[in-house]
C-alpha positions as CSV (number, residue, x, y, z in Angstrom):
1,M,30.1,19.4,36.6
2,D,26.7,18.4,34.8
3,F,26.7,15.5,32.3
4,A,26.5,18.0,29.2
5,T,29.9,19.6,30.3
6,L,31.2,16.0,30.7
7,L,30.0,14.5,27.4
8,P,32.7,15.5,25.4
9,V,35.1,14.4,27.3
10,I,33.7,11.1,27.6
11,L,33.3,10.5,23.6
12,V,36.8,12.0,23.0
13,T,38.1,9.5,25.7
14,L,36.4,6.9,24.0
15,G,37.1,7.5,20.5
16,A,41.0,7.6,21.7
17,F,40.6,3.7,23.1
18,L,38.8,2.5,19.8
19,L,41.2,4.1,17.6
20,A,44.0,2.5,19.9
21,V,42.2,-0.9,19.7
22,G,41.6,-0.4,16.0
23,A,45.3,0.2,15.3
24,M,46.4,-2.9,17.4
25,A,44.2,-5.2,15.4
26,I,45.4,-3.7,12.1
27,G,48.8,-4.6,13.0
28,T,48.1,-8.0,14.2
29,I,46.4,-8.8,11.0
30,F,49.3,-7.1,9.0
31,S,52.0,-8.9,10.8
32,G,51.3,-12.2,9.7
33,R,52.0,-13.8,12.7
34,C,50.1,-15.9,14.9
35,L,49.2,-14.4,18.5
36,R,51.3,-15.6,21.3
37,G,49.6,-17.9,24.2
38,S,48.6,-21.7,23.3
39,C,49.2,-20.7,19.3
40,G,52.5,-19.8,19.5
41,G,54.2,-20.7,22.8
42,P,54.9,-23.8,24.5
43,E,52.6,-27.1,23.7
44,V,49.6,-27.2,25.7
45,H,48.0,-30.5,27.0
46,A,44.1,-31.2,27.8
47,P,44.0,-32.6,30.9
48,D,43.7,-36.4,29.6
49,G,47.4,-35.5,28.2
50,T,46.4,-34.8,24.3
51,P,48.2,-32.0,23.2
52,L,46.0,-29.0,22.1
53,S,47.0,-27.1,18.7
54,C,46.1,-23.9,17.2
55,A,44.9,-25.6,13.7
56,T,43.6,-22.4,12.4
57,C,46.8,-20.7,12.5
58,P,48.3,-20.3,8.7
59,N,51.7,-19.9,10.0
60,R,52.0,-23.1,12.2
61,A,53.9,-25.3,9.7
62,R,56.2,-22.4,9.0
63,H,57.3,-22.1,12.9
64,G,58.0,-26.0,13.2
65,K,54.8,-26.6,15.4
């Protein structure tokens, strides 16, 4: 196979990945929830013991954290 016949397959695959990532991003934006991990999960502490928080999450107060 040469590159010219493989190019459409590569472009369709790349387009499918971009569409999937875009759909996940839109779903995250419209769900109105914080991302899980250090923002929505258990408390995370710095090496010196001070708690770290996700202050930019608009739903943090609603979830009681």
